[in-house]
N, C-alpha and C positions, 0 to 999 in steps of 0.2 A: 271575698276570697277565703277569709279565715274560717268562715262557717263550714267550708268544705274540708278543712283539715281533719276534724273528727271522723268524717265519713271515710276519708282516705286511710286514716289510722285504723279504723274499725275493719276496713277491707284487708289491710295488711295483716292485722292480728288474726283475722279469719283464715287467711292463706297460711300463716305460720301454724295455726292450730290444726288445720287440715293436713299440712305436711307432717306434723308430729304424730297425728293419729295414723296416717298412712305408714309412717316409719315403724310405729309400734305394731301395727297390724302385720306388716311385712316381716318384722323381727320375730313374730311368734313362730315357734317350731311347728313343723308339719308332722302330725302323728298319723302313722299308717297302721291299719289293722292287718295282722298277718295270721292266717289260719295255718296251724301246724299241729300234728299229732302222730301217734297217741302220746299222752302225757308220760314223761320219763324216757321217751325214745331219744335216739341220738339227734334227730332233727329238732325235737323240742328243746333239748339242752343247748344246741347250737344257736337257735333263734333267741332263746332266753339270754344267752351270753352276749349276742349282738345287741339286743335291746338294752341290757344293762350298761354295756360299753358306750352306746350312743347317749344314754341319759347321763352317765357319769361325766362325759366330756362336754355336755351341753351343746350337742350338735343341732343343726337346723332341721334335721330329719330324725324322727324318733319312731320306734316300733312298739306296738302293743299286741303281744301274742294273744291269739284266740285259740284255746285248746279244742281239738277235735279228736275223733276216734281213729283217724288214720288219713292217708293221702286221698282216699276216695271222698271222704267227708270234706276235707279241705278244698278239693277241687269243686265240690258241690257248692260250698259257701261262696267261693270266688265266682262261680258261674251265675249265682243268684245275686251277686253284688253285695253280699254280706261281709266281704273282706276286700281290702285293697290289694293285699298280697296273699300268696298261698305257697306252701311247699308241696309240690306234687311230684308224682313219678311218671316218667315219660310213657310207660306202657299202660298205666291205669286210665289215662285220659286227661289231656290238658284242656281246660275250658277254652272255647273258641274266642271268648272276649278277653283273653289274657295273652301276654307275650313274655318271653323269657328275660329275666334280669341277669341271672348267673346260675351256673351249675354248682350246687352245694357239695355234691359228691356223686361218685358213680358206684353203683352196686353190681356185684357179680353174682351169678347164679352158681352156687356150689351144690353139686350132687355128690354125696358122700356115702360110702358103704364100708362095712367091716369085712364083707365077703369078697375076696379077690375075683370070684367068678363074675361079679357084676362089673364088667369093664367098659360097657358102652350103653347108650340110651336104650337100644332095642332089648337089652337084657332085663330091663325093668318091667317088661310085659308080665302081667299076672302077679306083680309084687306089691307090697305095701310100702307106701312112701310117706314118711313123716315130714310135715311142713312146719318148720319153726315159725312161731308167732302166727302162722296160718291166716294172714289177711286174705280177703277174697281175691285181691290182685295177684298174689302168689299162686293161688289155685288156677286162675285163668292163664297165668304165664306157663305153668307146668303143662296145661292142656295144649297150649300153642306149641311147645317143644315136642310133645308126644305126637301131635298131629303131623308135624313135619316128617316123623319117622313112621307114619301110618299106624300109629298105636291109638286105638280109640280111648277116649278119656275114661270109659267104664272098664277098660282092661287093667286098670291099676286101682288100688284102694288108697285113698288119701286119709292119713291119720293126723289130726291136729296135734301139734306139740307146743309146749309152753316156751320158755326161754331156751337159750342155746345149751345150757348145762343139762337139760333133760334128754338131749339127742343121744348121747352115749349110753345112758341107762336104757332108753327105748331099744337101741340096737342089741344090747347085751341081753335084754329080757325077751328078745325076739318079737316085740310088738310091732316093729317095722323092719324092713329089709334095707331101706336106704333113707337118707335124710336130704331134704332140700332146704337150703337157706339162701335168702337174698339179702346181701349185706355188703357194706364196703369191705374190701379185703383187709384193711387195717382197722376195721371197726371191732367193737367189743363183742358183738353177737357172733360174727364169723369165728373169732378167736376162741370164744367159749365152746362153740360146736366142735371145732377141731380138737381142742384140748379134752373135752369130755369123751370123745371117741377114742382118743389116744391113751386114756388112762390105763386100760388093760387090766382092770381089777375084777373082771368077770370071766366066766368060762362058758364055752358052748356045751351042749349036751354030751358031746364026745370027749369032753375034757380039755379041748384046745382053747387058747385064750381068744376072747372076742375083741380084745383091744389091740394096741399097737399102732402102726402107721395107718391112718385112714386111707381108704381107696378113693381117689378123686376120679369121678366118672366124667370124661370129656364130652363136650358137645362139638364134635369136629366140624359140623356144617354151620358154625355160628355166623360166619361171614354171609352165607346164603340166607340164613334166617334174618340177618340185619338188613339185607337188601329187600327181602320180602316184606318185612315189617319195620318201617323206618324208626319206630319208637325203640327198637332194640339195637344193640351194637355188639360187635365182637370184642371180647376181652381175653387177654392172656394172663393166666395166673403163673407168675414166674416161679422157678424152682426155689424151694426153701422159703416161700412167702410167710409160712407159719412156723418157721424155725424147726427145731428138733434135730435129732440124730437117729436114723437117717433123716435128711431134710423132708419137710412136708410142703408141697408135694415133691416127690423125688425127681420129677421132670416137669417142664413147662406144660401147662394144660390150657387148652382153648375152651372157652365157655361163652355164654350169653351174658350181656350186661344191660342194665337200665340206668338212667340218670335221675337223680332227685334234683329238681329245679325250683328256684325261687322265681315265681311268675308274678307279674303285676297287671292290673287292669289296663287295657289299651288306652283308656281315656286319661290316665294319670299324666300329669305334666311332665314333659321331657326333662325339664330342669330338676324336678324332684327326683326322678328315677336316676338321672345322671349323678346327682349328689349321693344318693343311696348306694349306687354301684361303686362310686369312688370310696366311700366310707367302708364298704365291705372289704375292699382290697387293702386299704390303708391300715385297717384294724386287724387284718388277718393274722399277722405275727403275734400280736398280743392275745387274740382269741385262742390261738393254738395252744398257748400255755395252759389255759383252762379247759378247752375242748379240742383235743388233737385233731378231730375231724375237720376243723377249720382249715387245716393245711391243704385240704382237697378242693377248696373253693377255686373255681376256674372260670374262664370266659367261655361262653358257648360259641358255636360256629356262627359267624356273622356274615357268611357269604350269602349271596342272593339265592343260591340253590339249597340252602339249609331247609330241612323238612319242618323244623319247629322255629317259628319266627321269633326274632329278638326285638325287644322294645326299642324304639328309636332313641330314647334317652340313654339306655345302656349302650347301644351301638355307638352313639356319639362319644361316650367315654372310652370305649375300646379302641375306636379309631382316632382318638385324640382330637375330636372336633367339637368338644364342649364349648358352647358359647359363653363368653364372659357376661357379666351383668349388663354392661353398656351395649354389648352386641345384641343381647336378648331384648333389651328394652329401649334400644337407641331410637327406633321409629317412634315409640311413645313419647320419649323425651323431646324429639323434634316436634311432634304434634303439640305437646304441652307448651313448649317454648313459643310455637307459632300462635297458639290460642292466647297465651298470656300476653304476647306482643300485640295481638289484635285487640284484646280487652284493654290493655294499657293505652293503646292509641285511642280507642273509643272513650275511655275514661278521661284521657287528657283532652280530647275534643269537647266532651261534655263540660269539663271544668273550665276550659277556655271559653266556651259559649256562655256558661254561667257568669264567668268573670266579665265578658264583654257586655252581657245584659246589665250586670251590676254597674259597670263603668258608664253605660249609657244612661242609667237612671241617675247616677251622680252628676253626669254632665247636664242632664235635663234640669236638675235642681239648681246647678250653678248658672245655667242660662236664664232660669227664672229670676235669680238674684240680679243678674246683669240687666234683665228687662225692668226690674224694679228700680235699679239705679237710673236707667235712661228715662223711665216714665216719671220719676220724681222731679226731674228738671223742668217738666212742662206742666205740672199740676198747678191749678190756680185756686184750688179749694182745699181747706184743711181736712174736710171729710174724706177726700180722695187720698190724702197723705195718710190718714189713719187706716184706710183700707189697705194701702201698700205696706204699712207697718205690720198690719195683721197677717198679710201674706208672707212677709219676712219671718214672722214668728212661727207660722206653720211650716215653712221650709226648715227653720231651726229645729223644730220638734221632729220632723222626718229625718233630718241628718243625725240628730242625737240617737234616734231609734236604730238607724242603720249602723251607727258606730258601736252601739251597745251589742248588736248582733254580730259584730266582727266583719260587716260587709264593707266598711270604710277603714282604710289604714291611716297611719299618722299623716301621710302626705295629703290624703283626702280631707281629713279633719282640718288641717292647716288651710287648705283651699277654701273650705266652707267658712272657716273663721274669718279669713280675709274678705270673702264675698259678703258675709253678713255685716262686717264692719263697714264696708263700702256702702252697702244699702242703707244702713242706719245713719251713716254720716250724710249721705245724699238726702235722705228724708229730713234729717235735722237741719241741714243747711237750707233746704227748700222751705221748711216751716219758718225758719228765722227770716227768710226773705219775705214770706207772706206776712208775717207779723210786723216787719219793718214797714212794708207798704201800707198796712192797715193803720199803723201809728202815724205815718206821715199824712195820710188822708184825714185823720181826725184833727191833727194840729193845724192844717192849712185852712180848715173851715169851709163855708160854702163858696162857690165860684162867683165873683162879682158879675161877670158877664151873664151868667145864668140868672142872677137876681135882677139885673137891669131889664133883662128880657121879660121877666115877669112883670 
């Protein structure tokens, strides 16, 4: 039995080592690649702040930003599986293999002019429109808006502009007649565009100022456009959103909006996405101190009729249905306990069978000793006694070998000792009897009757 103890201890140590390795593996943080761009944009700054916050607090989920040239390239990386997450824009094209985690912010389309005669979208026919930052997505969005008003895309001239501060100079220099910017209403870009137009430090050819309060061109049919293209939404720019006196805009303006979304690969674990979603909203107040745009992080539409699907892990967080660790892995624990129980029962059975076989061998040796004791009582020849003594010695050698291997415990050793003593005593007593008989025969001499007969 004792020889099985090292095997059992080795098995237990192997189980403990496996458990420690599994714990260490499960304890490693999950690092997700997130495609975001362009470098220096508000999205890139926000994602960088989130990544730094998660690393600083040693969270189980970490982010590794992958810089791209813009939302179109980010979507392409996610579609090709080169990124686990991506920051995309709803109208540029969300990859089919991704699902929404959260809305990082909503962008509004601002159509601005310095000329009050440009009061509606149809007034832009034949005009030059400057597009701030001019990504291809903004050009397509302008074409979508113009198409709704039956204005061909070639009926306007698109002029690329740099950052928001260039918009006012372009209007005052008559390089453009209107400016289009797609930005969060509280973002830096939109504020720079409105401020640059409102400077009023230039003059028109007729001597009148080209500055002052920007003219906000409404997109009155925004709700219709949103129904026609689900990636768009109707947005209202509240009176005085950009401050100033008089307020900018002077009245509420309806326009088109798009959403910048953090999307995840559909195959990502629900638990990982749930944890990431939780961390986004838990850390949002702290992130807003560094990047004010973080205040606009919000939950997407989780209804079944939503046009853009939500990742099941994120939806579980929003609906308060995140599974606990034991709920998530309860079935596995049950299966593991069952397997361990079966293996334990099998091991116990094997040990029991081994112990029974060992006990049977011990009993066989003891029975041989008892047979030697019985046989020694009827032996009439000293040679047979010597053979029985040799058998007893062989049994002693076998018993000592088993005791050295730990197969015989103290009680077994005591039983063998007693049996060997009995066998040797019986052999010694029988040898004494035989010697006594032999001595008596020699002292008595020849039988007289047998001599007379001779």
